[in-house]
C-alpha positions in Angstrom: 142.0 98.3 85.3 140.8 101.3 87.2 137.4 101.1 85.5 137.0 97.6 86.6 137.8 98.6 90.2 135.3 101.5 90.1 132.6 99.3 88.7 133.2 96.7 91.4 132.9 99.3 94.1 129.7 100.7 92.7 128.1 97.3 92.5 128.7 96.6 96.2 127.4 99.9 97.4 124.0 99.6 99.2 120.9 101.1 97.6 117.7 102.3 99.2 115.4 101.0 96.5 114.3 97.5 95.6 117.3 95.1 95.2 117.9 91.8 93.4 119.1 88.6 95.1 122.8 89.2 96.2 122.5 93.0 96.1 122.8 95.1 99.3 120.0 97.3 100.5 120.4 100.2 103.0 117.4 100.3 105.3 117.7 103.2 107.7 120.2 101.4 109.9 121.3 97.9 109.0 122.1 96.7 105.5 120.2 93.7 104.1 121.3 91.3 101.3 118.5 89.0 100.1 120.3 85.7 99.4 117.6 83.3 98.1 113.9 82.6 98.0 113.0 79.9 100.5 109.3 79.7 99.6 107.0 81.5 97.2 103.5 80.1 97.6 101.8 83.5 97.0 98.5 83.4 95.2 99.0 84.5 91.6 97.8 88.1 90.9 95.3 86.9 88.2 93.7 84.1 90.3 91.3 84.1 93.2 92.6 81.9 96.0 91.3 80.7 99.3 94.7 81.2 100.9 97.0 84.1 100.0 100.2 82.1 100.4 103.5 83.5 101.5 106.9 84.6 100.4 110.0 83.7 102.5 113.4 85.2 101.6 116.6 84.2 103.4 118.6 87.3 103.9 121.9 88.3 105.6 121.6 91.4 107.8 124.7 93.5 108.5 125.1 95.9 111.4 128.1 97.6 113.1 130.6 94.7 113.2 128.0 91.9 113.0 126.0 89.9 110.5 123.1 87.5 110.9 121.1 85.3 108.5 117.3 85.6 108.8 114.3 84.1 107.0 112.0 87.0 106.3 108.3 86.5 105.5 106.7 89.2 103.4 104.9 91.6 105.7 106.1 90.1 109.0 108.4 92.3 111.2 111.4 90.5 112.7 113.4 91.9 115.7 116.9 92.9 114.6 119.4 94.9 116.8 117.3 97.7 118.3 114.4 97.6 115.9 112.1 95.6 113.5 113.1 94.6 110.0 110.4 93.8 107.5 110.3 92.5 103.9 107.7 94.9 102.6 107.5 94.2 98.9 108.5 91.8 96.2 108.1 92.3 92.5 107.0 91.1 90.1 103.8 89.6 91.4 103.2 86.0 90.5 101.0 85.1 87.6 99.3 81.8 86.9 100.9 81.4 83.5 104.5 82.0 84.5 107.0 81.4 87.4 109.0 84.3 88.6 112.7 84.1 87.6 115.1 85.0 90.4 116.9 87.2 88.0 113.8 89.4 87.7 112.8 89.5 91.3 113.2 92.7 93.4 112.8 93.0 97.1 112.2 96.0 99.4 112.8 96.2 103.1 112.0 98.6 105.9 113.6 99.1 109.4 111.7 100.7 112.2 113.4 101.6 115.4 117.0 102.4 116.3 118.3 105.5 117.9 
């Protein structure tokens, strides 16, 4: 029983590296949990496209006693609390032959600002 409780606590602890959907990321201030992919129209890595497309991830952002859902577009900073939150990377890159499984997706965020 104690092992189950310890595993549960470790799974909910924020990490600083790339996270999966539903995992918590610590980003130099707030914590961010990517909840689901809203849009992934990015150009596949092995294709030349006229439009690069975009990736939008719905995430819940947690601060000191508050939480807020945001739609984050890859590379576009969004004002949060006293700074700017950005979805900076998503892996794996899309390929023309295969759709990305949400189970394999990893997301990285950055937060600039704060005191």
